N, C-alpha and C positions, 0 to 999 in steps of 0.2 A: 065349400073350403074353408078353413078358420081362419081369422082374420089375425095378422101378424102378432097384435097385443097379447092377445090372448094365450099365445102359442106359450106352452110348459116344455117342451123342448124340439130341437131341428136338427136330424142329424147332415153332413156335408152330402149335398144331391150329386155332383161329380167330382171326382179327385182330381181328372186329368180333362183342364180345361185349357184354353187358348187365354193370350192375351187379348184378344176379339171380344172373348166372351167375360173377360173382367172390366173393359173399359166401358163395354154395351150398360152392365148391370151400375158402376158405378155413375157413369153419366145419365143413367134412369134416375139416380136417386138425386142429383143434383139438378134435374130437369122440373120443370113447373107441373109434368105431369105426375109425379111423385106425391104423393097425400102426405103434407105434412100441416101440424096446427101449430106446434110449436118446434124450435129448433135443437130437440135433444136428438136427433139423428145427425143433424152437424157436429154436436157435442160428443154425441158416442163415435162417431169417426176419428175425430180428433183427439179422445183418450186412448185410441186402440192405434194410432201411428205413433203419439207419446211415447207410449209401452211397447213399438215393437222390439229395443233393445232388453226386453225385460222377459220375453217370453223363455218357458223352459222345458224340456223333455218330457214326456209324458206315456202313457199307455196308449193311448191316443196321437202322439205326436207331438205339434208345437201348442202348448198352452199359457192361457194368460187368465191371470188369477182374476174373477171381480172384484177383489180388496183393491189389485191393482188398476183396473179400470177404473172405478168409480174413485176413487181417491183423486185422480188424474181429472177427472168429467168434473167432479166439487168444486177444484182449485180450480181449474180454469174458467167455471162457473160463478164464483166466488167473483174473481176479480172484475169480469164480465157485469156481471150485477149489482155489484155493492160499490164499485169502484167508479164505472161508469153509468150505471144507471140505464141499460138497456133493457127494456120489455124482449121476451121471449115467448111469447104466445098470442096468438090473436085468441079474443073476448070471445067465450063461450056463450056468454049472456046470464053465466053464473058467476065469473071471475076474469078478469086481464092476466091475472099472475100464475104461473106455473108452480105446482107443489115445490120445485125448487126454490123458488125465489121466497114461497110462502116461509120454508123451513130456514133461508138465511133471514129473513125478519125476523123470526122468532128468537132465533140465537141472539142477534143484535142488541133486541128488545132486552133479554134474558141476563145478556152477559155486559151490556152497557158499553160495547167497543165501540170504536168509530167506526164510522160505515168505510173508512180507508185504508182500513189494515188492513195489510198482506195476510193471505189466508195462514202461511205458515207461521206468523207473528199471532196467529189467535191462541189461546191457551189450549192445550193437550186433551183437556176433555170436550171442548167446545168442537173440535177438530174431528175428535172422534165422532161424539154425536152428528155432525153433519154428514160423515162418511155414512155412517148408518143406517143414516135416514136418505141418503141418495139409493146406496145400494137396496133398499126394501123398496124404493118407492120406483128407481129406473130399471131395476132387473126384470121386473114382469111389465114393464110397460114400453119399453125402450127395443131391448136384447130380441124380442122374437120380431117386433115391427121392421127392425133394422134387417134380418135374418130373410124375413120375407123378399124385400127390395132386393135385397141382393141373389135371390132365387136358390138361397142355399149354397151357394158357389164358394165365400169367402171364408166362411166358420159358421162350426157348429157348437148347439149350448144343450144346457139342462139344467132348469131354475134350481134342481135338488144337487147339483153337482158345484163342485169350487171356483170354476171359471169356464170361457170359451174355448174351444181349439180350435186350431189354423190351420185351413188347408194349405201346406207347403207351396205348391205353388203359388197360390194367394199370396202366400209372406214373399216369396220372394219379389212378387210381382210389386207388393205394396214398398220393399225396400228399394226397389229399379225405380220405382216411379212416386218417392216418396215426396219430394218437393212440390212436382205438379199435381198428387193428389189433395195437399199440404193447402196449395193457394187455389185450385178449383173449390175445395169446401171450403176456404176462407169466403171466397167471390159468393158463393150459394148462400153464404151465409148470411154473409152481409144485405144481399139481394131481399132474403125474406124479411130481416128484421126493418130495413126499410118503407116495409109494408105497414108495420106496427108502432115506430116510435116518430120523435118528432123528429123535426129539421135538425133541433138543438142538438140531443140526444146521438145524435148522427153524424157530428163533425169528427173527420178523421176515423170511419168505424172500423177500417182495415187494419191502424195501425193497434186500435184499442183490443181486436181481437189479436191481434199479432203479440202483443204486451199480456195477454191473458197467459201467455205459457208462463210454466214453470220459470223463474229467473236461477243463476248460477246462484249455488251454495258455497260456504267454504270447505277448501280442498285441504286444507290442513290435515287433518284424520289420513288421506290420500299419502299425503307426501312423509308423514313420520313412517307409515308402512313400507314404502317405496325404500324411503332411507335406512330405516333402522332392521328391516324384515330382509331383503334385498341388496342390503349395502351400496345402494347406487348413492357414487359418492361424486361421480363425473357428469358433466351435461351430456344427454342422449345424443346430444346432434353433433356439438363439435368436440367433444373428450374432456374438455378442461374442467378443472378441480371446482368445485360448486360452489359457492362463496354463502354468507348469510341467506342475501335474497335467491332465494331460489324458486322459482316460477314450475310449478304442473301444468304442462302442456296436454291438451287434448289432441291426441294425434291426430284423427276422425275430426274436423273443427264440431266445437258444438252447435254451431246454428244449425250442421246437418245430425246431429244424433240429439240434441237436446237434452242430455242427461249426463250422468255418472259413472262412469263402469272403470274399474281399476286394470282392465285389459286395454282399454284406450287411453291410458294414460303414461307420459313420462316424465322425469325430470330433467330441466332445460334451465340455462342462465337465459338472465334477462334480455341480452341481445339476441340469440338463437329464437327465442319464444317471441319476440318482437317479429323479428326478421319472417318469421315464419308465417304468422297473423292466424289469417283464417283461411290458410292454405293445408292442400294435401300434403304428406310426406309423400317423395318418388321412391320408386319399389326397393331400392334397395334397403333403405330406413326404414318400411313397413316389414320388411323380410326378417329384420334384427328385431322389430317387435313383437314378430311373430316366435321367434326364440327365447325372448325374454319372458313370452309370455306362457311359455313352457315351464316356466320356474316357478309360475305363481302356480299353476297347479298342485305343486306339491305344499301349500301353505295350508294350514288348520285354521288359518286365522276365520273368523265367521262373514267378515265382509269381503273379504278373497273371495271365499267360497260361493258366496251368494250370487256376488257381480260374474263368475264364473259359468253359471248356470246352464246358458243358454249361450257359452261362447264356443268357437272352432276355430283356428287356422282359417277353415275356406270361410266361415262367415266374414271373418276380419275382409279377407281379400273381396268380397263378394258388394262389402259396404264400401268400400274402398272405389271399385269398378263402378258401384252406382252412384257415388259422391262425386264422383267424376263426370258422369253420364249426366249428373242433374248441374254443372255447369261450376264445380267448384276445383278452382286451380290448381298444379303441382307447384310444389314449393322450389326453386332456384337450386 
């Protein structure tokens, strides 16, 4: 049997799997029985989870590109490694640093950038260099290894193709248990790092993993699109005329999606946005969002078209259900 990290491709073994099957392979991956020399498998799970809302339909079903996966992978690791100096590999007698850590060190030395600079604040050439190096290194060493641990139930891949394809049953499972899987992954990742890092580096290690996630970006472009293309001049929640202090609200809270997509945005007045806070809309409001999103599908704006690649009304309702199941409350 070929070792996972040597695999060039792997098909989905079974499309009809149970939740018990999927929990079994996930719990195996998180356990000490699963072979791990570095934290790469945890990083790949996090990158896939972070990209659940960026999948697009293809001939194979639900596809997620390597550029999307490993851009998140690189960004998450940059913050963990350069800001918090957390080692990610057991020493192998040759080095105590992963290839990823070595790539980051080279960029810092070459560009003379501060080790505390955020990934998005690096210059574009450095970001591109990092992402391309991460794709070359991790695509061939990590995808097959995690695929084997998952027994081919969650995704298939081909290194010659542009991305992985996700089992639709597994995709719905990952959405349904997104919060739980994120937390299990963080705990297993932190436990692994405890064995290879100093006590000083490990202070508030779970917080450091949480903070490694991409931060919210400026939503000005989304506000302009909604204002100018769809004539959204009134607060989506209370209906009052919007003034200059217009807020762009994440319908499904950012804490659950951790990404920006126009189908999940409405314009709101400050008081409604503050009142809603980190809660879900009620069913009537979500129904109105679905109707509004029908208008979005008529747009030719490249950003709108990109964001709608994987959107369907059914998916939005499913995300709402699973966010509620994950403990996010509904607004009054």
